[in-house]
C-alpha positions as CSV (number, residue, x, y, z in Angstrom):
1,M,-104.0,-81.4,-7.7
2,L,-102.6,-84.3,-9.6
3,V,-102.2,-82.8,-12.8
4,G,-98.9,-81.8,-13.6
5,A,-96.8,-83.8,-11.1
6,E,-93.3,-85.1,-12.5
7,S,-91.6,-88.0,-11.6
8,N,-87.7,-88.2,-11.5
9,I,-86.7,-91.3,-9.8
10,S,-88.3,-94.7,-9.5
11,L,-88.2,-95.8,-5.8
12,I,-90.0,-99.1,-6.3
13,F,-88.0,-101.7,-7.3
14,K,-84.4,-100.3,-7.6
15,R,-82.9,-100.3,-3.9
16,K,-79.6,-100.4,-2.4
17,T,-80.3,-99.3,1.0
18,F,-83.0,-100.1,3.8
19,D,-86.4,-99.3,2.3
20,P,-89.4,-99.3,4.9
21,K,-91.9,-99.9,2.3
22,T,-90.1,-103.2,1.4
23,S,-89.8,-104.0,4.9
24,A,-93.5,-103.1,6.0
25,M,-94.8,-105.5,2.9
26,K,-92.7,-108.3,3.9
27,F,-94.0,-107.9,7.3
28,L,-97.6,-107.7,6.5
29,I,-97.4,-110.7,4.0
30,T,-95.7,-112.7,6.9
31,L,-98.3,-111.6,9.2
32,F,-101.1,-112.7,6.8
33,I,-99.5,-116.1,6.6
34,A,-99.2,-116.6,10.1
35,L,-102.7,-115.6,11.2
36,S,-104.2,-117.6,8.4
37,S,-102.4,-120.8,9.9
38,L,-103.8,-120.4,13.4
39,A,-106.5,-122.5,14.4
40,L,-108.3,-120.5,17.0
41,N,-112.1,-120.4,17.8
42,A,-114.5,-117.6,17.0
43,Q,-113.3,-116.9,13.9
44,F,-115.3,-115.3,11.2
45,L,-115.0,-113.7,7.6
46,L,-116.4,-110.3,7.2
47,P,-117.6,-109.2,3.8
48,K,-118.2,-105.5,3.7
49,A,-118.7,-102.4,1.6
50,G,-119.0,-98.7,2.0
51,L,-118.0,-95.3,1.3
52,T,-114.7,-93.2,1.4
53,L,-114.2,-89.6,1.8
54,S,-110.5,-89.0,0.8
55,T,-108.2,-85.6,1.0
56,F,-105.0,-85.1,-1.0
57,E,-102.5,-82.8,0.8
58,V,-100.1,-81.5,-1.3
59,E,-97.2,-79.1,-0.3
60,N,-97.5,-75.5,-1.3
61,T,-101.0,-76.2,-2.9
62,S,-104.4,-74.7,-1.8
63,G,-108.0,-75.1,-2.8
64,M,-108.1,-79.0,-2.6
65,T,-111.3,-80.5,-1.4
66,S,-112.5,-84.2,-0.4
67,R,-113.8,-86.7,-2.9
68,M,-116.1,-89.5,-2.2
69,G,-115.4,-93.2,-3.4
70,L,-116.3,-96.6,-2.9
71,I,-114.6,-99.3,-0.7
72,A,-115.4,-103.1,-0.9
73,G,-113.4,-106.1,0.5
74,V,-113.3,-109.0,3.1
75,G,-111.6,-109.2,6.5
76,Y,-110.8,-112.4,8.6
77,N,-111.3,-111.7,12.2
78,I,-109.3,-114.1,14.6
79,N,-110.3,-114.0,18.5
80,I,-107.4,-114.1,20.7
81,G,-108.7,-114.2,24.1
82,D,-112.3,-112.7,25.0
83,K,-111.8,-109.1,23.8
84,F,-108.7,-109.2,21.8
85,S,-108.6,-109.9,18.2
86,I,-106.8,-109.4,15.0
87,Q,-108.3,-108.8,11.5
88,P,-106.3,-108.7,8.3
89,E,-108.4,-107.4,5.4
90,L,-108.2,-107.1,1.5
91,N,-110.0,-104.2,0.3
92,F,-110.7,-102.5,-2.9
93,V,-110.6,-98.9,-2.1
94,Q,-111.2,-95.5,-4.2
95,K,-109.3,-92.5,-3.2
96,G,-109.5,-89.1,-4.9
97,S,-109.5,-85.3,-4.8
98,K,-111.0,-82.1,-6.2
99,S,-109.6,-78.6,-6.8
100,K,-111.1,-75.5,-8.2
101,S,-109.4,-72.0,-9.2
102,N,-111.1,-68.7,-9.9
103,F,-109.1,-65.7,-10.7
104,D,-110.3,-62.3,-12.1
105,E,-107.8,-59.7,-13.8
106,F,-108.7,-56.1,-14.5
107,P,-105.9,-55.0,-17.0
108,Y,-104.7,-51.4,-17.3
109,G,-106.5,-49.4,-19.7
110,G,-109.9,-51.4,-19.1
111,G,-111.5,-54.4,-20.0
112,Y,-112.0,-57.8,-17.9
113,I,-110.6,-61.3,-17.9
114,E,-111.9,-64.3,-16.0
115,Y,-109.9,-67.4,-15.3
116,R,-111.7,-70.8,-14.1
117,S,-110.2,-74.2,-13.6
118,S,-111.3,-77.5,-11.8
119,D,-109.4,-80.7,-11.5
120,E,-110.9,-84.1,-10.3
121,A,-109.0,-87.3,-9.9
122,R,-109.8,-90.8,-8.7
123,L,-107.3,-93.6,-7.8
124,N,-108.1,-97.0,-7.4
125,Y,-106.0,-99.1,-4.8
126,L,-105.8,-102.4,-3.4
127,Q,-105.5,-102.1,0.4
128,M,-104.3,-104.6,2.8
129,P,-104.7,-103.4,6.7
130,V,-104.1,-105.8,9.6
131,M,-106.2,-104.3,12.2
132,F,-105.9,-104.9,16.2
133,K,-109.1,-104.9,17.8
134,L,-110.2,-104.4,21.6
135,T,-114.0,-105.2,22.0
136,F,-116.5,-104.6,24.8
137,G,-120.2,-105.7,25.4
138,D,-122.6,-108.6,25.2
139,A,-125.6,-108.4,22.9
140,T,-124.7,-105.2,21.6
141,K,-120.6,-104.4,21.2
142,V,-118.6,-102.0,20.6
143,Y,-114.9,-101.8,19.5
144,I,-112.0,-99.8,18.8
145,N,-109.2,-100.7,16.4
146,A,-106.0,-99.6,14.9
147,G,-103.2,-101.1,12.8
148,P,-100.9,-100.4,9.6
149,S,-101.9,-100.8,6.0
150,I,-100.1,-101.1,2.9
151,G,-101.7,-100.2,-0.4
152,F,-101.0,-100.9,-4.0
153,G,-102.2,-98.5,-6.5
154,L,-104.0,-100.2,-9.4
155,N,-104.9,-97.2,-11.9
156,G,-107.2,-94.2,-12.0
157,K,-108.6,-91.2,-14.0
158,G,-109.4,-87.7,-14.0
159,N,-110.9,-84.6,-15.8
160,F,-109.2,-81.2,-16.0
161,K,-111.4,-78.3,-17.3
162,T,-110.2,-74.5,-17.9
163,S,-111.9,-71.6,-19.3
164,V,-110.9,-68.2,-20.0
165,Y,-113.3,-65.3,-20.6
166,E,-112.1,-62.0,-21.9
167,E,-113.7,-58.7,-22.7
168,D,-111.6,-55.9,-24.1
169,P,-112.1,-52.2,-23.6
170,F,-114.0,-51.9,-26.9
171,G,-116.6,-54.6,-26.0
172,Y,-115.0,-57.4,-27.8
173,I,-115.3,-60.8,-26.4
174,F,-112.9,-63.8,-26.5
175,E,-113.9,-67.2,-24.7
176,Y,-111.6,-70.4,-24.6
177,T,-112.4,-73.7,-22.9
178,D,-110.4,-76.7,-22.5
179,D,-112.0,-80.1,-21.2
180,R,-109.9,-83.0,-21.1
181,D,-109.9,-86.6,-19.5
182,Y,-106.6,-88.2,-18.7
183,K,-105.2,-91.2,-17.0
184,I,-103.5,-91.9,-13.9
185,L,-100.6,-94.5,-14.2
186,F,-98.6,-95.7,-11.4
187,K,-95.1,-95.8,-13.0
188,K,-92.3,-93.2,-14.0
189,E,-93.0,-90.6,-16.4
190,P,-91.0,-91.3,-19.9
191,D,-88.4,-88.6,-20.6
192,G,-89.9,-85.6,-22.6
193,Y,-93.4,-86.7,-22.3
194,E,-95.8,-83.8,-23.3
195,G,-99.2,-85.7,-23.0
196,V,-101.9,-85.0,-20.3
197,D,-101.8,-88.5,-18.4
198,N,-100.7,-88.2,-14.8
199,Y,-97.9,-90.5,-13.9
200,V,-97.7,-91.3,-10.0
201,D,-94.0,-92.1,-8.8
202,N,-94.9,-94.6,-5.9
203,R,-97.4,-97.5,-6.4
204,I,-96.8,-98.6,-2.9
205,N,-98.6,-96.4,-0.2
206,L,-98.0,-96.9,3.5
207,S,-100.7,-95.8,6.0
208,L,-102.0,-96.0,9.9
209,Q,-105.7,-96.7,10.1
210,V,-107.5,-95.8,13.4
211,G,-111.1,-96.1,14.5
212,G,-113.8,-98.1,15.9
213,G,-117.3,-99.8,15.6
214,V,-120.4,-101.5,16.7
215,I,-121.5,-105.1,16.4
216,L,-125.3,-105.4,16.5
217,M,-126.7,-108.9,17.4
218,E,-123.8,-110.6,16.0
219,K,-125.2,-110.0,12.6
220,I,-124.2,-106.6,11.4
221,I,-121.0,-104.7,11.7
222,I,-120.6,-101.1,11.2
223,D,-117.0,-99.7,11.2
224,L,-115.6,-96.2,11.1
225,R,-111.9,-95.6,10.3
226,Y,-109.6,-92.5,9.6
227,G,-106.6,-93.5,7.4
228,I,-103.6,-91.4,8.0
229,G,-101.0,-91.6,4.7
230,L,-97.5,-92.1,5.8
231,T,-95.5,-92.1,2.4
232,D,-95.8,-89.6,-0.4
233,L,-97.4,-90.3,-3.9
234,Y,-94.6,-88.2,-5.7
235,D,-90.8,-87.8,-5.1
236,D,-90.7,-84.0,-5.3
237,G,-92.7,-83.0,-2.2
238,K,-95.4,-83.7,0.4
239,S,-98.3,-85.7,-1.2
240,K,-100.3,-87.7,0.9
241,F,-103.7,-89.0,1.2
242,R,-106.0,-88.7,4.3
243,V,-109.2,-91.1,4.1
244,L,-112.3,-91.3,6.1
245,Q,-114.3,-94.6,5.6
246,V,-117.4,-96.2,6.7
247,T,-118.4,-99.7,5.9
248,L,-121.3,-102.0,6.7
249,G,-120.3,-105.8,7.1
250,V,-121.9,-109.0,7.8
251,P,-119.9,-111.5,9.6
252,I,-119.8,-115.3,8.6
253,R,-119.0,-117.4,11.4
254,L,-116.5,-120.4,10.6
């Protein structure tokens, strides 16, 4: 549940010691440049699109459920030998979460109180994975792949609803409903801020992706992956995404 998270320290730009996020970003950018300079055979571009199913894991929080999103992007597959290849990618990825909370109270002396709340959030990322792929087969091929990924938070939005229904011992009824949209911003929360928008401490997100797929007649590629978040969104506790994604791609030979 993303609403109400507080940020205290910005870890993105002000660093005096070794920062794994900065090192990983430099490594991936260097690897992209190095791979793009290779003049190898059997290269192809891979425009693709599909769906994601993401779960947001928050420390000491229950009731979180998965949310579906979209993914679209392009990969650049470089064969190194007959079976091994490296595929850097640039993808637009939607991640998110849902949560619900229901609570009923029966006060001493009679009456009834019903509390209901729900929160849905969606975050948009620019994701840059580098996948190391091992392929088997001839006409129909299968492959397994794995690799690191770095994500850059772009923006996001959410909706929070809460309702209270109360009936006292004399039959009088009180009802209250609050329905609010909010923005998700990747930056430090201003001091003294009391609004509804949500501020995410860490724009940069590191993850590990593992999966596999099938290549049908060299014309269609179906890819299934599972992404494991390695870094937290907020500084004050565990807050990582896990993302299942499936995409359909059409290779373009170069």
